[in-house]
C-alpha positions as CSV (number, residue, x, y, z in Angstrom):
1,M,-32.3,-28.2,16.5
2,T,-31.1,-28.1,12.9
3,L,-33.8,-30.6,11.9
4,L,-36.5,-28.5,13.6
5,I,-35.3,-25.4,11.8
6,G,-35.3,-27.3,8.5
7,L,-38.8,-28.6,9.2
8,V,-40.1,-25.1,9.9
9,S,-38.5,-23.8,6.8
10,W,-40.1,-26.5,4.7
11,L,-43.5,-25.8,6.2
12,N,-43.2,-22.1,5.3
13,N,-41.9,-22.9,1.8
14,P,-43.1,-26.3,0.8
15,G,-41.2,-27.8,-2.0
16,N,-38.5,-25.1,-2.0
17,H,-34.8,-25.9,-1.3
18,P,-32.4,-23.2,0.1
19,P,-29.4,-22.3,-2.0
20,D,-26.3,-24.4,-1.3
21,I,-23.0,-22.5,-0.9
22,E,-20.6,-25.3,-1.7
23,L,-17.3,-23.3,-1.6
24,I,-15.9,-19.8,-1.3
25,I,-12.8,-19.3,-3.4
26,L,-10.1,-16.8,-2.6
27,N,-7.4,-15.6,-5.0
28,P,-4.6,-15.5,-4.0
29,S,-5.0,-18.5,-1.8
30,D,-2.5,-17.3,0.9
31,N,-0.2,-14.5,2.0
32,Y,-2.9,-12.0,3.0
33,T,-0.9,-9.0,4.1
34,P,-2.8,-5.9,5.3
35,G,-4.3,-4.0,2.4
36,S,-4.3,-7.0,0.1
37,D,-6.8,-7.1,-2.8
38,I,-8.4,-10.6,-2.7
39,A,-10.6,-11.8,-5.5
40,V,-13.6,-13.7,-4.0
41,S,-16.1,-15.9,-5.7
42,A,-18.3,-18.8,-4.7
43,I,-19.7,-22.1,-6.0
44,V,-23.5,-22.0,-5.3
45,T,-26.2,-24.3,-6.5
46,D,-30.0,-24.2,-6.2
47,R,-32.0,-27.4,-6.7
48,D,-35.1,-25.4,-7.8
49,G,-33.3,-23.2,-10.3
50,D,-34.4,-20.0,-8.6
51,H,-32.9,-16.6,-9.2
52,L,-30.2,-16.0,-6.6
53,D,-29.2,-12.7,-4.9
54,Y,-25.8,-12.4,-3.4
55,F,-24.4,-10.2,-0.6
56,W,-20.8,-10.2,0.7
57,H,-19.9,-8.6,4.0
58,S,-16.7,-8.1,6.1
59,Q,-15.7,-6.1,9.1
60,G,-12.1,-6.6,8.1
61,G,-12.1,-4.6,4.9
62,L,-14.1,-3.2,2.0
63,I,-16.1,-5.1,-0.7
64,A,-15.9,-3.6,-4.1
65,E,-19.3,-4.9,-5.4
66,P,-21.0,-6.6,-2.5
67,E,-24.0,-7.8,-4.5
68,N,-22.0,-9.5,-7.3
69,P,-21.2,-13.2,-7.3
70,N,-17.5,-12.4,-8.0
71,T,-15.9,-9.3,-6.4
72,I,-12.8,-7.9,-4.7
73,W,-12.3,-7.9,-0.9
74,E,-9.8,-5.2,0.0
75,L,-8.3,-6.3,3.3
76,A,-8.1,-3.3,5.8
77,T,-4.6,-1.8,6.0
78,S,-5.1,-1.6,9.8
79,S,-5.5,-5.4,10.1
80,E,-3.0,-6.8,12.6
81,P,-0.5,-9.4,11.3
82,L,-1.2,-12.9,12.6
83,S,-4.8,-11.9,13.5
84,Y,-7.8,-13.4,11.8
85,E,-10.3,-11.7,9.5
86,S,-13.4,-13.2,7.9
87,I,-15.8,-12.6,5.0
88,T,-19.4,-13.6,4.9
89,L,-21.5,-14.6,1.9
90,M,-25.3,-14.6,2.1
91,V,-27.3,-16.0,-0.9
92,S,-31.1,-15.8,-1.2
93,D,-33.5,-17.4,-3.6
94,G,-36.2,-15.0,-2.6
95,K,-37.7,-17.4,0.0
96,E,-34.7,-18.7,2.0
97,T,-31.2,-17.4,2.7
98,S,-28.0,-19.5,3.1
99,T,-24.9,-18.1,4.8
100,R,-21.2,-19.2,4.7
101,I,-18.2,-17.6,6.4
102,E,-14.6,-17.9,5.2
103,T,-11.8,-17.0,7.7
104,I,-8.1,-16.1,6.9
105,Q,-5.0,-15.4,8.9
106,V,-3.3,-12.0,8.1
107,S,0.3,-12.3,7.1
108,K,3.1,-10.1,8.4
109,G,4.5,-8.8,5.0
110,L,7.8,-7.2,4.2
111,I,9.5,-4.0,5.3
112,M,11.0,-1.1,3.4
113,S,13.1,1.7,5.0
114,G,15.6,4.3,4.0
115,Y,16.3,8.1,4.0
116,T,15.0,11.1,2.1
117,Y,17.8,13.3,1.0
118,F,18.4,16.5,-1.0
119,A,19.4,15.3,-4.4
120,G,23.2,14.9,-4.8
121,T,23.8,15.1,-1.1
122,T,23.2,13.2,2.1
123,I,21.4,16.2,3.7
124,P,18.2,14.9,5.2
125,V,14.7,16.1,4.2
126,P,12.5,15.6,7.2
127,G,8.7,15.7,7.1
128,A,8.4,14.2,3.6
129,E,5.4,12.0,3.1
130,V,6.5,8.6,1.7
131,T,3.9,6.4,0.1
132,I,4.7,2.8,-1.0
133,G,1.8,0.9,-2.3
134,K,-1.2,1.6,0.0
135,F,1.0,2.6,3.0
136,S,2.3,6.1,4.0
137,T,4.5,7.6,6.6
138,F,6.6,10.8,7.2
139,S,10.4,10.9,7.3
140,D,11.7,11.9,10.8
141,H,14.2,14.7,11.6
142,T,17.0,12.6,10.2
143,G,15.1,11.9,7.0
144,F,14.5,8.3,8.0
145,Y,11.3,6.5,7.1
146,F,9.9,3.0,7.8
147,I,7.0,1.1,6.1
148,E,5.9,-2.4,6.8
149,H,3.2,-4.9,5.7
150,L,4.3,-4.7,2.0
151,K,3.8,-7.5,-0.5
152,E,6.7,-9.0,-2.5
153,G,6.9,-7.5,-6.0
154,Y,7.0,-4.2,-7.9
155,T,5.0,-1.3,-6.3
156,D,4.7,2.4,-6.8
157,V,6.6,4.9,-4.7
158,T,5.5,8.5,-4.3
159,V,7.1,11.2,-2.1
160,S,5.8,14.7,-1.6
161,K,6.6,17.8,0.5
162,A,5.7,21.4,0.1
163,G,8.5,23.2,-1.8
164,F,9.8,20.0,-3.3
165,D,9.2,18.3,-6.6
166,T,7.0,15.2,-6.3
167,Y,9.0,12.1,-6.5
168,E,7.5,9.1,-8.4
169,S,9.1,5.7,-9.1
170,I,8.7,2.0,-8.9
171,V,10.5,-0.2,-6.3
172,H,10.9,-3.9,-6.2
173,V,10.2,-5.3,-2.7
174,D,11.9,-8.7,-2.4
175,N,13.5,-9.0,1.1
176,P,12.0,-9.1,4.6
177,K,13.9,-5.8,5.2
178,S,14.7,-3.8,2.1
179,T,16.5,-0.4,1.9
180,Y,15.5,2.3,-0.5
181,H,16.9,5.9,-0.3
182,I,15.1,8.7,-2.0
183,S,16.6,11.9,-3.6
184,L,14.4,14.9,-3.7
185,T,14.8,17.9,-5.9
186,S,13.4,21.4,-5.5
187,T,13.2,24.3,-7.9
188,L,12.4,26.6,-4.9
189,K,15.2,25.5,-2.6
190,T,17.9,25.0,-5.3
191,R,20.0,27.5,-7.2
192,E,22.7,27.1,-9.8
193,I,26.1,28.9,-10.0
194,S,29.0,28.5,-12.3
195,G,32.7,29.4,-12.1
196,R,36.3,28.2,-12.1
197,V,38.2,26.5,-9.3
198,R,41.8,27.7,-9.0
199,T,44.5,27.4,-6.5
200,V,46.1,30.4,-4.8
201,D,48.8,30.4,-7.6
202,N,46.1,30.5,-10.3
203,R,46.3,26.8,-11.3
204,T,43.0,25.1,-12.4
205,F,42.0,21.6,-11.7
206,A,39.6,19.3,-13.6
207,G,37.3,16.5,-12.3
208,L,36.6,18.1,-8.9
209,S,33.3,17.6,-7.3
210,V,32.1,20.8,-5.7
211,V,29.1,21.1,-3.2
212,L,28.2,24.5,-1.7
213,L,26.1,24.6,1.5
214,N,24.7,27.5,3.4
215,P,27.5,29.2,5.4
216,D,25.3,31.3,7.7
217,G,24.3,28.5,10.1
218,L,20.5,28.9,9.4
219,P,18.4,25.8,9.2
220,L,18.7,24.1,5.7
221,L,14.9,24.0,5.3
222,H,14.8,27.8,5.4
223,K,17.7,28.6,3.0
224,P,18.4,27.5,-0.5
225,I,20.8,24.7,-1.3
226,L,23.3,25.9,-3.9
227,K,24.0,23.3,-6.6
228,S,27.3,24.0,-8.3
229,S,27.9,23.8,-12.0
230,F,31.5,24.8,-12.4
231,H,33.4,25.1,-15.7
232,L,36.9,23.7,-14.9
C-alpha cells in the first residue's frame, strides 16, 4: 500500500521528493508535568531544496507559533499525570506534505500545601486565591490550600482576596510534598493601638507579646483584627 501511494505521488509530481522529517526534538527531554513549556523543533530535509512550510498541532496543549520551525508547546494544565499526549508536525514543500507525531508521557509533579493566616497570628483566612506557577486554588474554611503538578525549582506565588493586600513572593519547590504557610495583611481589617501593660499593683513588664482579638464573638471576617503596638 505504501509503495502504491508513493507511486501515485510520483505520478502527480514527477521528479519531486516529499520533505523528510528526520527527528522531532523536545527540550526538556523528560519530566513533562501538566502546564510545562516544552521547546519543540525538528530536523527536516528536502532533496529538491524546495521552500518548506511548517505546521504544529496538539490537542494536549497550545502551540505558541504553530507555523514556525521552532516553537513552544505549552502542555495543558488539565493533562492527567501518567497519561499520554502527542504533538504533530506537518511539513509541506508546496506539492507534498509529510507528517510526524511525537508522543510523551505526562509526569506527576510535586505538591505544595499550607495555610493562609492573618499576619502575626494563626487565624485562618478562608477563600483566598492561591496561585503557584500556573496553578490556582482557594483556601478552605480552615485556611488550608493544596496545589499539585508543580515542577522542581523556584516559582512565583501570588495570593489575593478582597479586603486584603496582595501577597507576592517566590517559593522553592524541591520536595514531593512541600509546606508553605502564607501570612496576609489588610489595611481594611487591621487597626493599631498603643498603650502600657501594667499589673494590678501598677508594675510594668517589658518584652511581652500582646495580641488583641475581637471580643464580641462576631466572625473574624466581619470585624477588624487589632494589631497591638504597646510601649512597655
